[in-house]
C-alpha atoms as one frame of an Amber mdcrd trajectory, in Angstrom:
protein
 140.419  67.663 114.150 139.237  67.572 110.548 137.264  70.600 109.467 134.100
  69.981 107.524 134.201  73.374 105.797 136.080  74.050 102.576 136.064  77.674
 101.339 135.230  78.276  97.690 137.008  80.513  95.193 139.222  83.169  96.785
 137.775  82.750 100.276 139.682  81.887 103.445 138.612  80.278 106.721 140.475
  81.918 109.601 140.640  81.444 113.350 140.938  84.723 115.276 144.037  85.005
 117.470 142.925  86.403 120.803 145.095  89.015 122.438 146.302  88.186 125.903
 144.486  90.320 128.442 146.558  92.493 130.729 145.442  92.067 134.316 146.648
  95.472 135.453 144.065  97.593 137.200 140.601  96.710 138.413 138.526  97.314
 135.276 137.211  94.186 133.606 135.928  94.579 130.053 133.177  92.075 129.170
 133.641  89.969 126.030 130.702  91.722 124.345 132.493  95.093 124.592 135.866
  93.912 123.297 136.900  94.650 119.731 137.204  91.788 117.278 140.810  90.690
 116.831 142.401  91.621 113.523 145.154  89.000 113.681 144.057  85.557 112.528
 145.441  82.166 111.585 144.451  80.751 108.168 142.860  77.333 108.698 141.654
  76.560 105.150 141.864  78.190 101.713 139.710  78.107  98.614 140.800  76.960
  95.164 141.582  80.466  93.914 139.949  83.181  91.869 139.083  82.605  88.216
 140.166  85.372  85.839 138.289  86.583  82.735 139.968  83.923  80.580 138.774
  81.113  82.876 142.227  80.438  84.351 142.781  80.004  88.086 144.834  82.758
  89.678 147.108  81.290  92.391 146.528  82.512  95.938 149.279  84.339  97.827
 147.969  83.161 101.205 148.287  79.557 102.330 147.080  77.449 105.223 149.020
  78.237 108.409 149.748  81.891 107.534 149.145  84.570 110.181 147.211  87.430
 108.592 145.638  90.784 109.390 141.975  90.910 108.433 139.489  93.729 108.177
 137.928  94.328 111.590 134.269  94.127 110.606 134.494  91.991 107.469 133.903
  88.304 106.989 131.175  85.925 108.032 131.266  84.434 111.514 130.673  80.693
 111.894 131.011  78.248 114.776 132.542  74.775 114.320 133.044  72.291 117.144
 132.474  75.078 119.685 135.190  77.355 118.209 134.575  80.607 116.384 135.889
  81.119 112.864 135.380  83.696 110.137 135.282  83.339 106.363 136.837  86.182
 104.367 137.064  87.079 100.698 140.625  87.599  99.501 140.029  91.377  99.390
 139.296  91.462 103.143 142.704  90.055 104.080 144.974  93.041 104.510 148.448
  91.560 105.083 150.483  88.473 105.897 152.381  88.675 109.204 155.898  87.267
 108.950
């Protein structure tokens, strides 16, 4: 699949990594009540931030990295029936190694 979205600047397109549901007990939580996952997979990256001198600052995060993102940040979009979110570099909290 070729994505038709390319983030600009220091933005990142990520795909949320869903947690596996435990099937213990009889309580079923509907999808609307579940929290948004914080772990995500970076699908596409922007070109980088421009500093005050007009030079591009290289990005620390690259395509394929697993990252922790802010829970309520980013912009949700849907591509080919899958949900993605676009984050500014400041909303990505950590790289998971």
